[in-house]
C-alpha positions as CSV (number, residue, x, y, z in Angstrom):
1,M,-118.5,-116.8,159.3
2,Q,-115.7,-118.4,161.3
3,T,-112.2,-117.3,162.4
4,R,-109.7,-119.5,160.5
5,L,-106.4,-119.6,158.7
6,L,-107.2,-119.3,155.0
7,G,-103.8,-120.1,153.8
8,T,-100.2,-119.0,153.3
9,F,-98.1,-117.4,150.7
10,E,-94.3,-117.0,150.2
11,I,-93.0,-113.7,151.6
12,D,-90.3,-111.7,149.8
13,H,-88.5,-110.6,152.9
14,Q,-86.3,-108.0,151.1
15,K,-89.3,-106.3,149.6
16,L,-91.2,-106.5,152.9
17,S,-88.3,-105.0,154.8
18,Q,-88.3,-102.0,152.4
19,D,-92.1,-101.4,152.9
20,L,-91.8,-101.8,156.7
21,D,-89.2,-99.1,156.6
22,V,-91.6,-96.8,154.7
23,I,-94.4,-97.7,157.1
24,S,-92.2,-96.7,160.1
25,H,-92.2,-93.1,158.8
26,F,-96.0,-92.8,158.2
27,D,-98.1,-90.2,160.0
28,F,-100.5,-92.6,161.7
29,D,-104.0,-92.0,162.8
30,E,-105.3,-93.2,166.2
31,P,-108.9,-93.6,165.3
32,Y,-110.0,-96.0,168.0
33,I,-108.0,-94.7,170.9
34,E,-110.6,-95.8,173.4
35,F,-109.9,-99.5,172.7
36,S,-106.3,-99.2,173.8
37,C,-104.9,-100.1,177.3
38,G,-101.3,-99.0,176.7
39,Y,-99.5,-97.4,173.8
40,P,-101.9,-96.4,171.0
41,W,-103.2,-98.8,168.3
42,K,-102.2,-96.9,165.2
43,S,-103.5,-97.2,161.7
44,A,-102.7,-95.9,158.2
45,M,-105.2,-96.3,155.4
46,V,-103.6,-97.7,152.3
47,W,-106.7,-98.5,150.1
48,T,-110.1,-96.8,150.6
49,S,-113.1,-95.6,148.5
50,G,-111.7,-93.2,146.0
51,G,-108.3,-93.4,147.5
52,V,-109.2,-90.8,150.2
53,L,-107.0,-91.0,153.3
54,G,-109.6,-89.8,155.8
55,D,-109.2,-90.2,159.5
56,G,-109.3,-94.0,159.7
57,V,-112.8,-94.3,161.3
58,L,-114.5,-96.7,158.9
59,S,-118.0,-95.5,159.4
60,R,-117.0,-92.0,158.0
61,Y,-116.1,-93.2,154.5
62,D,-118.4,-93.2,151.4
63,N,-118.0,-96.8,150.2
64,R,-120.0,-96.2,147.0
65,Q,-116.8,-95.3,145.2
66,P,-114.2,-97.9,143.9
67,C,-111.5,-98.8,146.3
68,L,-108.1,-97.4,145.3
69,P,-104.7,-96.9,146.8
70,T,-104.3,-93.9,149.0
71,A,-101.2,-91.6,149.2
72,N,-99.9,-94.1,151.8
73,G,-100.7,-97.1,149.6
74,R,-98.9,-95.7,146.6
75,K,-95.7,-95.7,148.7
76,L,-95.9,-99.4,149.5
77,A,-94.9,-101.3,146.4
78,Y,-94.8,-104.7,148.0
79,V,-98.0,-104.3,150.1
80,R,-99.7,-103.2,146.8
81,E,-98.3,-106.3,145.1
82,I,-99.7,-108.5,147.9
83,I,-103.1,-106.9,147.7
84,Q,-103.3,-107.2,143.9
85,N,-101.8,-110.6,143.5
86,F,-103.6,-112.5,146.4
87,F,-106.9,-110.7,146.9
88,V,-110.0,-109.9,144.8
89,V,-109.8,-106.1,144.8
90,E,-113.2,-105.4,143.3
91,H,-114.8,-106.5,146.6
92,L,-112.4,-104.6,148.8
93,L,-113.7,-101.7,150.9
94,F,-110.7,-100.9,153.0
95,A,-107.0,-101.9,153.5
96,R,-105.0,-100.4,156.3
97,V,-101.7,-101.0,158.0
98,V,-102.0,-101.2,161.8
99,V,-99.2,-101.0,164.3
100,M,-99.2,-101.8,168.1
101,S,-96.7,-102.5,170.8
102,N,-97.0,-102.6,174.7
103,N,-100.8,-102.6,174.4
104,V,-103.9,-104.7,174.8
105,L,-107.2,-103.9,173.2
106,V,-110.5,-103.9,175.1
107,P,-112.5,-107.0,174.1
108,H,-115.2,-105.9,171.7
109,R,-117.3,-106.8,168.7
110,D,-117.0,-105.0,165.3
111,F,-119.3,-104.1,162.5
112,L,-122.2,-103.1,164.8
113,E,-121.5,-99.5,164.1
114,L,-121.9,-100.1,160.3
115,E,-125.4,-101.6,160.4
116,D,-127.0,-98.6,158.6
117,K,-124.9,-99.2,155.5
118,S,-126.3,-101.0,152.5
119,K,-125.1,-104.5,151.7
120,D,-122.6,-103.4,149.1
121,E,-121.1,-100.8,151.5
122,K,-121.1,-102.8,154.7
123,V,-118.0,-104.6,155.9
124,A,-118.8,-108.3,156.0
125,H,-115.4,-110.0,155.8
126,R,-112.2,-109.1,157.6
127,L,-108.9,-110.6,156.6
128,Q,-105.5,-110.1,158.3
129,V,-102.0,-110.5,156.9
130,P,-99.2,-110.2,159.5
131,L,-96.2,-108.3,158.2
132,A,-94.1,-108.2,161.4
133,T,-94.9,-110.0,164.6
134,S,-93.5,-111.9,167.6
135,E,-94.4,-114.7,170.0
136,D,-95.8,-112.0,172.4
137,A,-98.2,-110.7,169.7
138,L,-101.5,-112.5,170.6
139,F,-105.1,-112.6,169.6
140,M,-108.2,-113.4,171.5
141,E,-111.6,-114.7,170.3
142,E,-113.9,-115.4,173.2
143,N,-111.7,-117.7,175.4
144,V,-109.3,-118.8,172.7
145,I,-105.8,-117.2,172.5
146,Y,-103.8,-117.7,169.4
147,R,-101.0,-116.3,167.2
148,M,-100.8,-115.2,163.6
149,R,-97.5,-115.6,161.8
150,V,-95.9,-113.7,158.9
151,G,-97.0,-115.2,155.5
152,E,-100.4,-116.4,156.8
153,V,-103.8,-115.0,155.8
154,W,-106.5,-115.1,158.3
155,S,-110.3,-114.6,158.1
156,L,-111.7,-113.1,161.3
157,D,-115.2,-113.3,162.7
158,A,-115.1,-109.8,164.1
159,T,-118.7,-110.0,165.3
160,R,-117.5,-112.3,168.1
161,L,-115.9,-110.9,171.2
162,H,-112.2,-110.4,170.3
163,S,-109.1,-108.5,171.2
164,A,-105.4,-108.2,170.3
165,A,-102.2,-107.9,172.4
166,A,-98.6,-106.9,171.9
167,L,-97.0,-107.6,175.2
168,T,-93.6,-106.2,174.5
169,D,-92.1,-103.1,172.7
170,H,-91.6,-105.2,169.5
171,K,-93.9,-103.5,166.9
172,R,-96.6,-105.8,165.6
173,V,-97.5,-104.7,162.0
174,H,-100.6,-106.1,160.2
175,L,-102.3,-105.5,157.0
176,I,-106.1,-105.6,157.6
177,L,-108.4,-105.9,154.6
178,D,-112.2,-105.4,154.8
179,F,-114.5,-106.7,152.1
180,A,-118.1,-106.1,151.2
181,D,-120.9,-108.6,151.7
182,T,-120.5,-110.7,148.5
183,G,-122.4,-113.8,149.3
184,K,-121.1,-117.2,150.5
185,E,-119.8,-118.4,147.2
186,T,-117.8,-115.4,146.2
187,R,-114.1,-115.8,146.5
188,L,-112.0,-113.0,148.2
189,V,-108.6,-114.6,147.7
190,K,-106.7,-115.7,144.6
191,F,-104.9,-118.7,146.3
192,G,-106.2,-122.1,147.3
193,E,-107.9,-121.8,150.6
194,D,-107.3,-124.2,153.5
195,R,-110.8,-125.6,154.1
196,S,-110.0,-127.1,157.5
197,A,-112.2,-125.5,160.2
198,G,-111.1,-123.2,162.9
199,I,-107.7,-122.2,164.3
200,P,-104.9,-124.8,163.9
201,D,-103.5,-126.3,167.1
202,T,-100.0,-125.0,166.2
203,N,-101.3,-121.4,166.4
204,L,-102.9,-121.8,169.8
205,A,-101.2,-120.2,172.8
206,K,-101.1,-122.6,175.8
207,R,-102.0,-121.0,179.1
208,P,-102.0,-122.4,182.6
209,A,-105.2,-122.0,184.6
210,L,-105.6,-118.9,186.7
211,S,-105.0,-119.8,190.3
212,A,-107.4,-119.1,193.0
213,G,-104.9,-116.8,194.7
214,D,-104.5,-114.7,191.5
215,R,-108.2,-114.5,191.1
216,D,-108.7,-113.2,194.7
217,A,-105.8,-110.7,194.2
218,I,-107.5,-109.4,191.0
219,L,-110.8,-109.0,192.8
220,G,-108.9,-107.2,195.6
221,M,-108.3,-104.3,193.2
222,S,-111.9,-103.3,194.1
223,K,-110.4,-101.7,197.2
224,V,-108.3,-99.2,195.1
225,I,-110.2,-98.8,191.8
226,D,-111.3,-95.3,191.0
227,M,-112.1,-93.3,187.8
228,D,-108.4,-92.3,187.4
229,N,-107.1,-95.9,187.4
230,F,-110.1,-97.7,185.9
231,K,-108.5,-98.3,182.5
232,D,-105.2,-99.3,184.1
233,I,-107.1,-102.1,186.0
234,L,-109.0,-103.1,182.9
235,G,-105.6,-103.5,181.1
236,I,-104.2,-105.6,183.9
237,I,-107.2,-108.0,183.7
238,I,-106.9,-108.2,179.9
239,K,-103.2,-109.0,180.1
240,K,-103.9,-111.7,182.7
241,H,-106.4,-113.2,180.3
242,Y,-103.7,-113.6,177.7
243,R,-101.4,-115.4,180.0
244,N,-103.8,-117.5,182.1
245,D,-107.0,-119.4,181.3
246,A,-109.7,-118.0,183.6
247,G,-112.7,-119.2,181.5
248,E,-115.2,-117.7,179.2
249,G,-116.2,-114.1,179.7
250,F,-113.4,-113.5,182.3
251,V,-112.5,-109.9,181.3
252,W,-115.8,-108.2,181.4
253,E,-117.3,-110.4,184.2
254,T,-114.3,-109.6,186.4
255,M,-114.2,-105.9,185.6
256,R,-117.9,-105.6,186.4
257,E,-117.5,-107.6,189.6
258,I,-114.6,-105.4,190.7
259,S,-116.6,-102.3,190.0
260,R,-119.6,-103.7,192.0
261,L,-117.4,-104.7,194.9
262,S,-115.9,-101.2,195.0
263,G,-119.2,-99.9,196.4
264,D,-119.0,-96.8,194.2
265,P,-122.1,-96.4,192.1
266,E,-120.3,-94.2,189.6
267,I,-117.6,-96.8,188.9
268,E,-120.2,-99.6,188.7
269,A,-122.3,-97.6,186.2
270,H,-119.2,-96.8,184.2
271,A,-118.3,-100.5,183.9
272,N,-121.8,-101.5,182.8
273,N,-121.9,-98.7,180.3
274,L,-118.6,-99.7,178.8
275,Y,-119.8,-103.3,178.6
276,E,-122.9,-102.2,176.8
277,H,-120.9,-100.1,174.3
278,Y,-118.1,-102.5,173.5
279,V,-120.0,-105.8,173.5
280,L,-123.7,-105.1,172.9
281,S,-124.4,-101.9,171.0
282,R,-121.3,-100.3,169.4
283,T,-122.7,-97.1,167.7
284,D,-119.6,-94.9,167.0
């Protein structure tokens, strides 16, 4: 599996605008609130097993039933058209609309919490379709920062360390589609895939290197970190990673170093426990 741009399709902007208006009135879940450093990352399930809305936590759904539109999904005529016209629905496990603004997500790995599922029930392929975005909506995979644009379809390797950011109050809206493990040769899309590897250069975000002065200033937060501002400081580090290239593993290595330098065993243990949870052993 590799993160890559699968292809593009022509957007009907009038139909999309109508669906975006409907989406703006949804009652959203906030199922993974612990990932957010800022405003909540919100989701609304639009296709699930049996069409059940549920609470948005993927591990709580019974994926043995056919995937059908939820009450939310039945209100989105164009999103439903996109799903049915461009994707192989019989392999679909979940589709959800996610919204974020003024927020960065804690770098993490996905699918680890679904390892007790059978092959047919386990999420193995994640595709994303941007519906509304901006130049300040960014994605991270390891040390690569890139943008997805409206009309593109992306395949994500969510088992690699990744994150997302919306660095303004402009709402970023994506359709996320999760598919079962179907084998390498099974197609998930109904359009011609771009077989070129990786993330196109035109989607990459160019970042200047992090200066030594900025690095020292960030580490200097060890003097003020406590359990009350821990997540605020983590958010600052993540945002800095989106704007400056500080090398592989910058976010978690820096957060753990700040916690160590604080001299507070509780804070250091908390940082190490979070690293274990988000990166090594996700079990929720």
